[in-house]
C-alpha positions in Angstrom: -143.4 62.5 -108.3 -145.5 63.6 -111.2 -146.1 67.3 -112.1 -149.8 66.8 -111.2 -148.7 66.0 -107.6 -146.8 69.2 -107.3 -149.7 71.2 -108.7 -152.2 69.6 -106.4 -149.9 70.2 -103.4 -149.3 73.8 -104.4 -153.1 74.5 -104.8 -153.8 72.8 -101.5 -151.2 74.8 -99.5 -152.1 78.1 -101.1 -155.8 77.6 -100.7 -155.3 76.6 -97.0 -153.6 79.9 -96.4 -156.4 81.8 -98.1 -159.1 80.0 -96.2 -157.3 80.6 -92.9 -157.3 84.3 -93.7 -161.0 84.4 -94.7 -162.0 82.6 -91.5 -160.1 85.1 -89.4 -162.1 88.2 -89.9 -160.4 90.1 -87.1 -157.1 89.5 -88.9 -158.4 91.3 -91.9 -159.9 94.1 -89.8 -156.6 94.6 -87.9 -154.7 94.7 -91.2 -156.8 97.6 -92.4 -157.2 99.5 -89.1 -153.5 99.6 -88.4 -152.3 101.5 -91.5 -155.5 103.6 -91.6 -154.7 104.9 -88.1 -151.2 105.8 -89.2 -152.6 107.5 -92.4 -155.3 109.6 -90.8 -154.1 110.2 -87.3 -150.3 110.1 -87.0 -149.8 111.6 -90.5 -151.5 114.8 -89.4 -148.9 115.3 -86.7 -146.0 114.4 -88.9 -147.2 116.6 -91.7 -147.5 119.6 -89.3 -144.1 118.9 -87.7 -142.2 118.3 -91.0 -144.0 120.8 -93.2 -143.5 118.6 -96.3 -145.6 119.3 -99.4 -143.2 118.6 -102.3 -141.0 115.7 -101.6 -137.9 115.2 -103.8 -136.6 113.4 -105.7 -140.1 112.6 -107.1 -141.2 114.7 -110.1 -144.9 114.8 -109.2 -146.5 116.9 -106.5 -146.8 114.6 -103.5 -148.4 115.5 -100.2 -147.2 113.8 -97.0 -150.4 111.8 -96.8 -149.7 110.3 -100.2 -146.0 110.0 -99.5 -146.5 107.6 -96.6 -148.9 105.3 -98.4 -146.1 103.1 -99.8 -144.6 102.8 -96.4 -147.9 101.7 -95.0 -148.4 99.2 -97.8 -145.0 97.7 -97.0 -146.0 97.7 -93.3 -149.1 95.6 -94.2 -146.9 93.1 -96.0 -144.4 93.1 -93.1 -147.1 92.3 -90.6 -148.7 89.7 -92.9 -145.3 88.0 -93.3 -144.8 87.9 -89.5 -148.4 86.7 -89.0 -147.8 83.9 -91.4 -144.5 82.9 -89.6 -146.4 83.0 -86.3 -148.8 80.5 -87.7 -145.9 78.4 -88.8 -144.6 78.3 -85.2 -148.0 77.3 -84.0 -148.4 74.6 -86.7 -145.0 73.2 -85.8 -146.0 72.9 -82.2 -149.4 71.5 -82.9 -148.1 69.0 -85.4 -149.7 70.1 -88.7 -146.5 71.7 -90.0 -144.5 68.7 -88.9 -146.8 66.4 -90.9 -146.7 68.7 -93.9 -142.9 68.6 -94.0 -142.9 64.8 -94.1 -144.8 64.8 -97.4 -142.9 63.1 -100.2 -142.2 66.4 -101.9 -139.1 68.6 -101.7 -139.1 70.6 -98.5 -138.2 73.8 -100.4 -141.3 73.4 -102.5 -143.6 73.0 -99.5 -142.1 76.1 -97.9 -142.2 78.1 -101.1 -145.8 77.2 -101.6 -146.7 78.4 -98.2 -144.7 81.6 -98.8 -146.6 82.3 -102.0 -149.9 81.7 -100.2 -149.1 84.2 -97.5 -147.9 86.7 -100.2 -151.2 86.4 -102.0 -153.0 87.1 -98.7 -150.9 90.2 -98.1 -151.5 91.6 -101.6 -155.3 91.2 -101.1 -154.9 93.2 -97.9 -152.9 95.9 -99.7 -155.5 96.4 -102.4 -158.3 96.6 -99.8 -156.3 99.3 -98.0 -155.8 101.2 -101.2 -159.5 101.1 -101.9 -160.4 102.5 -98.5 -157.7 105.1 -98.8 -159.2 106.1 -102.2 -162.6 106.6 -100.5 -160.9 109.1 -98.1 -159.3 111.1 -100.9 -155.8 109.6 -101.2 -155.2 110.0 -104.9 -153.0 107.2 -106.4 -152.9 107.0 -110.2 -155.0 104.2 -111.6 -152.1 102.9 -113.6 -150.1 102.8 -110.4 -152.5 100.2 -109.0 -151.6 97.9 -111.9 -147.9 98.6 -112.1 -147.4 98.1 -108.3 -148.5 94.5 -108.5 -145.0 93.1 -109.4 -143.5 95.2 -106.7 -145.9 93.8 -104.2 -145.1 90.3 -105.2 -141.4 90.9 -104.8 -141.7 92.8 -101.5 -144.2 90.3 -100.1 -142.0 87.4 -100.9 -139.0 89.1 -99.3 -140.7 90.0 -96.1 -142.5 86.7 -95.9 -139.2 84.8 -96.3 -137.8 86.9 -93.5 -140.7 85.9 -91.3 -140.2 82.2 -92.4 -136.5 82.5 -91.4 -137.4 83.9 -88.0 -140.0 81.1 -87.4 -137.2 78.5 -87.9 -135.2 80.0 -85.0 -138.1 80.1 -82.4 -138.7 77.1 -80.2 -141.7 78.3 -78.3 -144.7 80.3 -79.4 -144.5 82.6 -76.4 -141.1 84.0 -77.5 -142.4 85.0 -80.9 -144.1 88.3 -79.8 -140.8 89.6 -78.5 -138.9 88.7 -81.7 -141.6 90.3 -83.8 -141.3 93.6 -82.0 -137.5 93.4 -82.2 -137.7 93.1 -86.0 -140.8 95.0 -87.0 -140.4 98.3 -85.2 -136.7 98.9 -86.1 -137.3 97.9 -89.7 -140.3 100.2 -90.0 -139.1 103.3 -88.2 -135.5 103.1 -89.4 -136.5 103.3 -93.1 -138.0 105.7 -95.6 -141.6 104.6 -94.7 -142.4 107.7 -92.8 -139.7 110.3 -93.7 -137.6 110.9 -96.8 -134.0 109.7 -96.5 -132.7 113.2 -97.1 -134.7 114.5 -94.2 -133.3 111.7 -91.9 -129.8 112.5 -93.0 -130.3 116.2 -91.9 -131.1 115.0 -88.4 -128.9 112.0 -87.9 -126.2 110.6 -90.3 -125.8 107.3 -88.3 -129.6 106.7 -88.6 -129.4 107.5 -92.3 -126.6 105.0 -92.8 -128.7 102.3 -91.0 -131.7 103.1 -93.2 -129.4 102.6 -96.2 -128.6 99.0 -95.1 -132.3 98.3 -94.2 -133.9 96.0 -96.8 -137.3 97.3 -95.8 -136.3 100.8 -97.1 -135.8 99.4 -100.6 -139.1 97.5 -100.4 -140.8 100.8 -99.6 -139.0 102.6 -102.4 -139.8 99.9 -104.9 -143.5 100.2 -104.1 -143.3 104.0 -104.0 -141.8 104.3 -107.5 -144.1 101.7 -108.9 -147.2 103.5 -107.7 -146.2 106.5 -109.9 -145.2 104.4 -112.9 -141.5 104.6 -112.3 -138.8 102.0 -111.8 -136.2 102.1 -109.1 -133.4 99.8 -110.3 -131.4 99.9 -107.1 -134.5 99.0 -104.9 -135.3 96.2 -107.3 -131.8 94.6 -107.1 -131.6 95.0 -103.3 -135.1 93.4 -102.8 -134.2 90.5 -105.1 -130.9 90.0 -103.3 -132.5 90.1 -99.9 -135.2 87.7 -101.1 -132.6 85.1 -102.2 -130.6 85.4 -99.0 -133.7 85.2 -96.6 -135.3 82.4 -98.6 -132.1 80.4 -99.1 -131.3 80.7 -95.4 -134.9 79.7 -94.4 -134.7 76.6 -96.6 -131.4 75.7 -95.0 -132.8 76.3 -91.5 -135.8 74.0 -92.1 -133.6 71.2 -93.5 -133.5 68.5 -90.8 -130.1 67.2 -92.0 -128.3 70.6 -91.7 -130.4 73.4 -90.4 -131.7 74.8 -87.1 -134.6 72.4 -87.0 -132.3 69.5 -86.8 -130.5 71.0 -83.7 -133.9 71.6 -82.1 -135.5 68.2 -82.7 -132.5 66.0 -82.9 -133.3 64.8 -86.4 -136.0 64.7 -89.1 -139.5 65.4 -87.9 
């Protein structure tokens, strides 16, 4: 295969993901409404209950509304990754994914191209959310909008690869909703998305320990520090390690000679 074949296939797969998103306007609306509800409705109650105005260890003055923005950004990417994996299950049942995986290109390349496409879509949703939040007075430094982009790429790839891995384990579309809820809600609530880790530790040490092992926590912290022009080395390393593990396992699971797909279909598609 020539390089031009890889480039053409990559463009086609990524553009297909973008077109699918543009044609599903309700998906874009839901991606905005969900975090905005958390930001303007639930945050009011949490702010009153926790009484947080200055949140260590950050050096700047951060209100609770601003504090949860990175968690909501990560939530957008988490839902986007799960939505993409849901479409993979649907495509596998309907046949388009099965046909795609029989293309004379490496399977890992096809899956990676699809993952990059879904990550681009999630980043577009994030910046749309930041724009709307800005209109409602949520002050994020302008430089933060630029510096957060690499963090969004890494976190989007990690969460998308997790969704891809989950899609390889699901045989029927009807079972996916339960799996999504089993993954999304524990990952989101048992992290630093809504509360600082030191605050969680004050109320429950076991929950704090779970948050420490939750890769979503580090995706949130990577985004949070990047928004304020800071770099969290620990979060960066954990997100990269989780990305390699999830992505490598997903590639293995979709390999018809070794992975889960082979056990489901009895052989290559």
